[in-house]
C-alpha positions as CSV (number, residue, x, y, z in Angstrom):
1,M,160.9,-20.8,10.3
2,T,159.6,-21.1,6.8
3,L,157.9,-24.1,5.6
4,S,159.4,-25.6,2.4
5,I,159.2,-28.8,0.4
6,S,161.9,-29.9,-2.2
7,V,162.5,-32.9,-4.6
8,T,165.7,-34.2,-5.8
9,P,165.9,-34.5,-8.7
10,E,162.9,-32.6,-9.6
11,T,162.9,-33.9,-13.4
12,D,164.2,-37.3,-14.4
13,L,163.3,-40.6,-16.0
14,I,160.3,-42.3,-14.3
15,D,162.5,-45.1,-13.0
16,V,164.5,-42.7,-11.0
17,P,163.7,-42.6,-7.2
18,R,163.3,-39.0,-5.7
19,R,164.3,-37.7,-2.5
20,I,161.5,-35.4,-0.9
21,R,162.3,-33.3,2.0
22,V,160.3,-31.1,4.1
23,C,161.9,-28.3,6.1
24,G,160.7,-25.5,8.5
25,V,158.4,-27.7,10.6
26,P,158.5,-27.1,14.5
27,P,160.5,-30.1,16.0
28,G,158.2,-32.9,16.8
29,A,155.2,-31.4,15.1
30,S,153.0,-33.0,12.2
31,V,153.2,-32.2,8.6
32,T,150.9,-33.5,5.9
33,V,152.2,-34.1,2.5
34,T,149.9,-34.7,-0.5
35,A,150.6,-35.6,-4.1
36,E,148.3,-35.1,-6.9
37,T,148.7,-36.2,-10.6
38,A,146.4,-35.1,-13.5
39,G,146.2,-37.9,-15.9
40,P,144.8,-38.7,-19.4
41,G,141.2,-38.4,-19.9
42,G,140.7,-36.0,-17.1
43,S,141.6,-38.4,-14.3
44,L,143.1,-37.1,-11.1
45,S,145.0,-39.3,-8.7
46,R,145.8,-38.4,-5.1
47,S,147.8,-39.6,-2.1
48,E,148.4,-38.3,1.4
49,A,150.6,-39.0,4.3
50,C,151.2,-37.4,7.7
51,F,154.7,-37.3,9.3
52,E,156.4,-36.1,12.4
53,A,159.4,-33.7,12.2
54,D,162.6,-34.7,13.6
55,A,164.7,-32.5,16.1
56,R,165.8,-30.3,13.3
57,G,162.2,-29.6,12.2
58,E,162.7,-31.6,9.0
59,V,161.1,-34.8,7.5
60,D,163.1,-36.9,4.8
61,L,160.5,-39.2,3.1
62,W,163.4,-41.3,1.9
63,D,163.7,-43.2,5.3
64,T,160.7,-41.8,7.3
65,A,157.6,-43.9,7.9
66,P,154.3,-42.0,8.0
67,S,152.4,-41.9,11.2
68,R,149.2,-42.3,9.1
69,G,148.2,-42.0,5.5
70,D,147.9,-44.0,2.4
71,Y,151.2,-46.0,3.0
72,D,152.6,-47.1,6.3
73,T,156.3,-47.9,5.9
74,A,159.3,-45.9,4.7
75,S,159.3,-45.6,1.1
76,P,161.1,-42.9,-0.9
77,M,158.3,-42.9,-3.5
78,G,155.4,-44.0,-1.4
79,L,153.5,-40.9,-2.3
80,V,153.6,-42.0,-5.9
81,W,152.6,-45.7,-5.8
82,S,150.0,-45.1,-3.2
83,Q,148.0,-42.6,-5.3
84,H,144.5,-43.6,-6.0
85,E,142.1,-42.3,-8.5
86,V,139.8,-39.7,-7.1
87,I,138.4,-38.6,-10.5
88,P,138.1,-41.3,-13.2
89,G,139.4,-40.8,-16.6
90,S,137.4,-41.2,-19.7
91,S,139.4,-44.4,-20.8
92,A,140.9,-47.5,-18.9
93,K,144.4,-47.3,-17.9
94,T,147.1,-49.7,-16.9
95,G,150.2,-47.9,-15.3
96,A,151.5,-45.1,-17.5
97,Q,149.6,-44.8,-20.7
98,T,151.4,-41.8,-22.1
99,V,155.1,-41.0,-23.1
100,Q,154.2,-37.4,-22.3
101,P,155.9,-36.0,-18.9
102,I,153.9,-36.9,-15.8
103,V,153.8,-33.9,-13.4
104,I,153.1,-34.8,-9.8
105,A,152.1,-31.7,-7.6
106,L,153.4,-31.9,-3.9
107,T,152.0,-30.0,-1.0
108,A,153.2,-29.9,2.5
109,R,150.9,-28.4,5.1
110,S,151.6,-27.9,8.7
111,A,149.4,-26.2,11.5
112,R,149.8,-22.7,10.0
113,H,151.7,-22.9,6.8
114,E,151.6,-24.4,3.4
115,A,154.5,-25.1,0.7
116,K,154.2,-26.4,-2.8
117,T,156.5,-27.9,-5.4
118,S,156.3,-30.6,-8.2
119,M,158.2,-33.2,-9.7
120,V,158.3,-34.5,-13.3
121,Q,158.6,-38.2,-14.4
122,I,159.8,-38.7,-18.0
123,L,159.6,-41.7,-20.2
124,A,161.4,-40.5,-23.3
125,G,164.8,-39.0,-22.4
126,Q,166.9,-36.5,-24.1
127,G,167.4,-37.2,-27.8
128,I,165.0,-40.2,-28.1
129,T,163.1,-40.4,-31.4
130,R,159.8,-41.9,-32.1
131,R,158.7,-43.4,-35.5
132,P,155.4,-45.1,-36.3
133,V,155.7,-48.2,-38.2
134,Q,153.4,-49.6,-40.9
135,E,155.4,-51.3,-43.4
136,D,156.0,-54.8,-44.7
137,G,152.9,-55.8,-42.8
138,V,154.4,-54.6,-39.4
139,T,152.5,-52.4,-37.1
140,G,154.4,-50.7,-34.3
141,V,156.2,-47.8,-32.8
142,L,160.0,-47.6,-32.9
143,Y,161.8,-45.7,-30.2
144,M,165.6,-45.0,-30.9
145,P,168.1,-43.8,-28.4
146,Q,170.3,-40.8,-28.9
147,G,173.5,-41.4,-30.9
148,P,174.5,-43.2,-34.1
149,G,174.4,-46.6,-32.4
150,P,174.4,-49.5,-33.1
151,H,172.3,-50.1,-30.2
152,P,171.0,-53.6,-28.8
153,G,167.4,-54.3,-29.8
154,I,164.3,-55.1,-27.8
155,V,160.6,-55.8,-28.9
156,I,157.8,-55.2,-26.6
157,L,154.6,-57.0,-26.7
158,N,151.4,-56.1,-24.7
159,G,149.0,-58.4,-23.2
160,S,145.3,-59.1,-23.7
161,G,144.6,-55.3,-23.7
162,G,146.2,-55.1,-27.1
163,G,147.7,-52.0,-28.6
164,M,151.3,-51.0,-28.5
165,N,153.3,-50.5,-25.2
166,E,154.9,-47.3,-25.9
167,P,155.7,-46.3,-22.4
168,R,158.0,-49.3,-22.0
169,A,159.5,-48.8,-25.6
170,A,160.4,-45.2,-24.7
171,L,161.9,-46.1,-21.3
172,Y,164.1,-48.9,-22.8
173,A,165.2,-46.5,-25.5
174,S,166.1,-44.1,-22.7
175,R,168.2,-46.8,-21.3
176,G,170.0,-47.5,-24.5
177,Y,167.9,-49.9,-26.5
178,A,166.4,-49.7,-29.9
179,A,162.8,-50.5,-28.8
180,L,159.9,-51.5,-30.9
181,A,156.4,-51.5,-29.5
182,L,154.9,-54.0,-31.6
183,G,151.1,-54.2,-32.2
184,F,149.4,-57.4,-33.0
185,F,145.8,-56.6,-32.3
186,R,143.8,-53.5,-31.4
187,A,146.4,-51.5,-33.4
188,P,146.4,-49.7,-36.8
189,G,146.0,-52.2,-39.6
190,R,145.6,-55.1,-37.1
191,P,142.5,-57.1,-36.1
192,D,140.2,-55.9,-33.2
193,W,140.4,-59.2,-31.3
194,I,143.2,-61.6,-30.5
195,N,141.6,-64.6,-32.2
196,D,143.6,-66.6,-34.7
197,T,146.7,-64.6,-34.4
198,P,149.4,-66.1,-36.7
199,L,152.9,-66.6,-35.2
200,E,154.3,-66.0,-38.5
201,Y,153.6,-62.3,-38.1
202,F,156.1,-62.1,-35.1
203,R,158.6,-64.0,-37.0
204,D,158.3,-61.6,-39.9
205,S,158.3,-58.5,-37.5
206,L,161.5,-59.7,-35.8
207,A,163.1,-60.1,-39.3
208,W,162.0,-56.5,-40.3
209,F,163.5,-55.1,-36.9
210,R,166.8,-56.7,-37.6
211,R,166.8,-55.4,-41.2
212,S,165.7,-51.9,-40.3
213,V,167.5,-51.4,-37.0
214,R,170.7,-53.5,-37.5
215,P,171.0,-54.0,-33.7
216,K,174.4,-54.1,-31.9
217,N,175.7,-57.7,-32.1
218,D,172.4,-58.8,-33.7
219,F,170.9,-58.6,-30.3
220,V,167.1,-58.8,-30.2
221,A,165.5,-59.4,-26.9
222,L,161.7,-60.1,-26.6
223,T,159.5,-59.0,-23.6
224,G,155.9,-59.2,-22.9
225,Q,153.4,-59.4,-20.0
226,S,150.3,-61.6,-19.3
227,R,149.3,-62.9,-22.7
228,G,152.5,-61.2,-24.0
229,G,154.5,-63.2,-21.4
230,E,152.9,-66.4,-22.8
231,L,153.5,-65.2,-26.4
232,V,157.1,-64.5,-25.9
233,L,157.8,-67.9,-24.5
234,L,155.9,-69.4,-27.4
235,L,157.7,-67.4,-30.0
236,A,161.2,-68.3,-28.5
237,A,160.3,-72.0,-28.5
238,T,158.9,-71.8,-32.1
239,F,161.5,-69.6,-33.7
240,P,164.5,-70.2,-31.4
241,D,166.9,-68.6,-33.8
242,A,165.1,-65.3,-34.1
243,V,165.4,-64.4,-30.4
244,S,168.6,-63.4,-28.3
245,A,167.0,-63.1,-24.9
246,V,163.5,-63.4,-23.4
247,M,161.9,-61.4,-20.4
248,A,158.4,-62.9,-19.5
249,Y,156.4,-61.0,-17.1
250,V,153.5,-62.9,-15.4
251,P,153.6,-65.7,-18.2
252,A,152.0,-69.0,-18.7
253,S,153.5,-72.3,-19.3
254,C,150.8,-73.4,-21.6
255,I,148.7,-71.8,-24.4
256,H,145.4,-70.4,-23.5
257,S,142.2,-69.6,-25.4
258,A,141.1,-66.0,-26.5
259,Q,139.6,-65.4,-23.1
260,S,138.7,-61.9,-22.4
261,A,140.5,-60.5,-25.6
262,G,138.5,-62.7,-28.0
263,D,135.6,-61.8,-30.4
264,P,132.5,-62.2,-28.3
265,A,130.8,-63.9,-31.4
266,L,133.3,-66.8,-31.1
267,G,133.4,-67.1,-27.3
268,R,136.1,-67.0,-24.7
269,L,137.2,-70.6,-25.8
270,A,138.1,-70.0,-29.3
271,P,141.8,-70.3,-30.3
272,T,144.3,-67.6,-30.0
273,W,147.5,-68.5,-32.0
274,T,147.9,-70.2,-35.3
275,L,151.0,-71.7,-37.0
276,D,150.9,-72.8,-40.8
277,G,147.3,-71.7,-40.8
278,K,146.2,-74.2,-38.1
279,P,145.1,-73.2,-34.6
280,L,147.5,-74.3,-31.9
281,P,146.0,-76.5,-29.2
282,H,145.1,-74.5,-26.0
283,L,144.1,-75.4,-22.4
284,W,140.3,-75.6,-23.1
285,D,140.6,-77.8,-26.0
286,K,138.7,-81.0,-25.1
287,N,139.2,-80.2,-21.5
288,R,137.4,-82.6,-19.1
289,T,137.4,-80.6,-16.1
290,G,137.3,-76.9,-16.9
291,T,134.6,-74.6,-16.2
292,Y,134.2,-70.8,-15.8
293,A,131.5,-71.2,-13.1
294,P,134.0,-70.2,-10.2
295,Y,134.8,-66.9,-12.0
296,D,131.4,-66.1,-13.5
297,N,129.5,-66.9,-10.3
298,G,132.3,-66.1,-7.8
299,P,132.5,-63.3,-5.5
300,E,133.2,-59.6,-6.6
301,P,135.9,-58.9,-7.6
302,R,136.0,-61.7,-9.9
303,R,139.2,-63.8,-10.0
304,H,140.0,-65.3,-13.3
305,E,142.6,-67.5,-11.8
306,Y,139.7,-69.8,-10.2
307,A,138.5,-70.8,-13.7
308,L,141.9,-71.6,-14.9
309,L,142.6,-73.8,-11.9
310,T,139.6,-76.1,-12.8
311,A,141.0,-76.5,-16.4
312,M,144.5,-77.3,-15.2
313,A,143.0,-80.3,-13.2
314,D,143.0,-82.1,-16.6
315,Q,146.7,-83.0,-16.9
316,A,146.3,-84.4,-20.4
317,A,144.8,-81.0,-21.7
318,V,147.7,-79.2,-19.9
319,E,150.3,-81.3,-21.7
320,R,148.7,-80.9,-25.0
321,A,148.8,-77.0,-24.7
322,R,152.2,-76.9,-22.9
323,I,154.8,-74.5,-24.5
324,K,157.8,-76.5,-25.4
325,V,160.1,-74.3,-23.5
326,E,162.9,-77.0,-23.7
327,N,163.3,-75.7,-27.3
328,I,164.2,-72.2,-26.3
329,R,167.8,-71.4,-26.9
330,A,167.9,-67.9,-25.6
331,P,168.3,-67.0,-22.0
332,V,165.0,-66.4,-20.2
333,L,164.0,-64.3,-17.3
334,L,160.7,-65.1,-15.6
335,I,158.9,-62.4,-13.5
336,N,156.0,-63.1,-11.3
337,G,154.1,-62.4,-8.0
338,T,152.5,-65.0,-5.7
339,D,149.1,-63.6,-5.6
340,D,148.3,-63.3,-9.3
341,G,144.4,-63.0,-9.7
342,W,144.4,-63.6,-13.5
343,W,146.2,-66.9,-13.6
344,P,148.5,-69.1,-11.4
345,T,151.8,-67.6,-12.6
346,D,153.7,-68.8,-9.6
347,Y,153.0,-72.4,-10.7
348,H,153.4,-71.5,-14.4
349,C,157.1,-70.0,-13.9
350,A,158.0,-73.0,-11.6
351,V,157.1,-75.3,-14.5
352,V,158.9,-73.3,-17.2
353,A,162.1,-73.0,-14.9
354,E,162.0,-76.7,-14.1
355,R,161.6,-77.8,-17.8
356,M,164.4,-75.4,-19.1
357,A,166.8,-76.3,-16.3
358,A,166.3,-80.0,-17.1
359,A,167.1,-79.2,-20.7
360,G,170.2,-77.4,-19.8
361,R,168.8,-74.0,-20.8
362,H,169.7,-70.6,-19.2
363,V,166.7,-69.7,-17.0
364,E,166.4,-67.0,-14.3
365,R,163.6,-65.9,-12.1
366,L,162.3,-63.0,-10.0
367,R,159.6,-63.9,-7.8
368,Y,157.8,-61.3,-5.5
369,E,155.9,-62.4,-2.5
370,G,152.4,-60.9,-2.2
371,A,152.5,-59.2,-5.8
372,G,149.7,-59.6,-8.2
373,H,149.3,-59.7,-12.0
374,S,150.1,-56.1,-12.8
375,I,154.0,-55.8,-12.7
376,L,155.1,-52.8,-14.7
377,F,158.0,-50.3,-14.3
378,P,158.8,-48.5,-11.0
379,Y,157.1,-45.5,-9.6
380,V,153.6,-45.4,-10.9
381,P,150.4,-46.1,-8.8
382,T,149.6,-49.5,-7.8
383,T,146.5,-49.2,-6.1
384,G,144.2,-50.0,-9.0
385,I,144.1,-53.7,-8.3
386,D,140.4,-54.3,-9.2
387,A,139.8,-52.9,-12.6
388,P,137.8,-53.6,-16.0
389,H,139.4,-55.5,-18.5
390,P,140.3,-53.2,-21.5
391,V,138.6,-55.4,-24.0
392,S,135.8,-57.2,-22.3
393,G,135.0,-54.4,-19.6
394,I,134.6,-57.0,-16.9
395,V,135.9,-56.1,-13.6
396,S,138.4,-58.5,-12.2
397,T,141.2,-58.5,-9.6
398,N,144.8,-58.4,-10.6
399,G,145.7,-59.6,-7.1
400,G,148.3,-58.4,-4.8
401,T,148.6,-55.3,-2.6
402,A,149.6,-51.8,-3.4
403,A,152.8,-52.1,-1.5
404,A,153.8,-55.6,-2.7
405,N,153.1,-54.4,-6.3
406,A,155.2,-51.4,-5.8
407,R,158.1,-53.6,-4.6
408,A,157.7,-55.8,-7.7
409,D,157.6,-52.9,-10.0
410,E,161.0,-51.5,-8.6
411,G,162.7,-54.8,-8.3
412,S,161.7,-56.4,-11.4
413,W,162.7,-53.3,-13.6
414,A,166.2,-53.2,-12.0
415,G,166.4,-57.0,-12.5
416,A,165.2,-56.8,-16.1
417,L,167.9,-54.0,-17.0
418,D,170.7,-56.1,-15.2
419,F,169.5,-59.2,-17.1
420,L,169.6,-57.4,-20.4
421,H,173.0,-55.8,-19.7
422,R,174.6,-59.2,-19.0
423,M,173.0,-61.1,-21.9
424,Q,174.0,-58.4,-24.5
425,A,177.4,-58.2,-23.0
426,E,177.7,-62.1,-23.5
427,A,176.4,-61.7,-27.1
428,G,179.2,-59.5,-27.9
429,R,181.9,-61.7,-26.7
């Protein structure tokens, strides 16, 4: 009896679950399976789980729970999302930060034998093209699907880490969308800080995207997470004719200050967004109750949500900073977890949904029990719950558990693709 381990499919897009099977184990005997991924900056992530072979001497990880290990329930991709970093990289990471193929080495070990294989996760599928953009004042990276098109469009905005979210853009392009990873700070030719970012930049970027890409049925969706989630709601409310659909990951219902992404010389309570050259009111403006003491002096890992809850006790300040979501004409999908460590997104999404529904607007919601602030796309490690902020460097908790975050990653990505498919189909009628 020869020990073997196989993966089906061995190579595919990152959002495709794999079937991992171990054969050649004595019936009822234990076999340990490990997964290792070498990441950017010299990092190494690893997971391990032990299984008992069935009467045929096989283990199918698709529907078999480990007897012990880094995850404890049946999960086809449990060895991927339960990976934890054993060798830190040289730079901070949030999910997949590269569009290069991700190679995961798998090893099965029984009492006397060992077998190895690997699987490859890709973000940019066959025929996907990548074009850096720095023209007409727009900074980004444009990913285009294979084929002549036209293709429906989507613009992706990062959160308070800044930069350009190329992994999501590449994956959206792999699923048939012309996808622009738009940079607005910490990107070439853009400011180092989030302070005083003009909303007109995004209006003009959306216009450039339409001119350059000529998307199918003029469909341009907008998606962002965290500060990007706040931003996409704000943009859709401010420029309602420029947006065809909105997907807001862990968003806010009101405008926030610069917080951890701001220029230290100006402080975290400086304004973030401007319109017509004037700062937009944010939650901390003239706030009578807000204090950062629960965050600054709280237990490690720090939970940013606690400071924001003190500010939200001032209802007048909340109303002044509220995003006028009733002005949004595009359909909106809200995505959040119930244990968000950065801000109370469960509350924010409820407010947005209620206001939009009352105004007769199209709003949908995906809510994940026990998930935190970091909701990405599926089948990436979800164990990095406490992490330094990519700008401030302060270690805070995103909240949630690895298992709950993995469920949110998987469910929200499927839900987002379904939402986009339905909305662009309606746009074509």
